[in-house]
N, C-alpha and C positions, 0 to 999 in steps of 0.2 A: 548411573555414572556421568556427566559432562565431561566429556572426551574433545578440546578444542585444537586438537590434532583433529579424530575422528571428524567433529563438526567441519571442518573445513574442506573436506577431502568432497566430503558429503554435497556439501556448498558448489563445490567445481563441478562435481556432477551434475549438479544438479542442473546450475543454469548453461553447462557446456555442451548439455546430452543434445542434440534436436532432431527431430523431426523432421520427414521429406517437407513438412508446411512450415517448417523454423520456428514449430512452439517448441519449448519446453514443458517438463512437468506440473509447473507452473501457473502456465496458459491453461493447459488441459484441464486442469484441477480448479481454477478461473471462469471457465466454461458451464462446471457445473452445478449443479440448482438445491445440491442435499446439501446437508449441513454439516456429513462428514467430508464432506470436497473444502468446504470452508476450513476445517482444524486442520488435513493437510495443504492449505494455503500458511494457515498459524504456523506450524512449523516451520513448514520452509522459510517463509518470509521473519520471521519474527522469532525463531529461535536458530535459522540455520544464518540468518542475513543475505538471506536470494535478492536481489533486485525486483522491485512488480514494475523499474520502470524500461527494465533491459534486459533478455536483445527481446528485439522486435521478433513478430511471426513475418512472414510470404506477404500479408497484407498488411503489413505498417503499424501493427497492434500490438502495444504491450502486456502487458496480462494484466496489469491497472486498466486498460482502457477494456480488453474483455470482463472482468469481475462489476467493471459501472453497467457495463449492459442486463450483468445477471437478474431474473426475477427472485433469487433467495434476496430479502432486506436485508436478511444479518451480514452478509455478500458483503452487497451496496455499502452497510454501514459499519464494517471494515475495510475494505480497501479503499473509501474517501476519507474514513479517516489515518491513512496513513499517511505519514509524511509532516502533519499537524504536533503543533504543540499543545501538548493533555490528551491528547487525540479528539480536539474538535475546533480547535481554531487554527489554520491556512492563512502563514500568513504573507500581508499582498507584495512588501514587500524587506529582501533578511536584511537590510539597513537599518539598523534603528532609528525614531522621527528624535529620540533624544537617549543624550548617553554621557551617565556621570561615572564614578565613582562609586558609587553603591546600587547601579538604580540604569535598567534599560527599559526604554515605552517602542513600541511596535506601533503601527496597523495591521489588522487583524481581521478576519474573516469566521464570522460563528455557523460552524460547519450544519448544525444543528438545524438554528434556525432560516429562515430568508425573511426577506419582507411583508410580503404576503401573512405572514404567521399573528393572530390577533393580538398577541404581548407584545411582536418589537420593538424594539427602542428608536 
């Protein structure tokens, strides 16, 4: 059963408990290449709402910085998708370039493709 009060206590614990080097459990999990570590990361971030961006460790790295240096492609894809729209579009600016009562238009980067891809438009 998903209990919001328990989840909030867990989020607080996993956010505030720091090891000597300033790392959280999330920092440590993001540094591991095993898919089980990715599953732990997803629980902490996606389920409990632990921030991938804060706190920073003693080397001024966020858990996301560490995950983006991981050799596990699944970890990289997941970390890149955090903070995106539809899991793949990173907004260039939070403000829409056009807005009406029924529509908002934003500039966004597709994180799944880059300009060197053969089918890039």
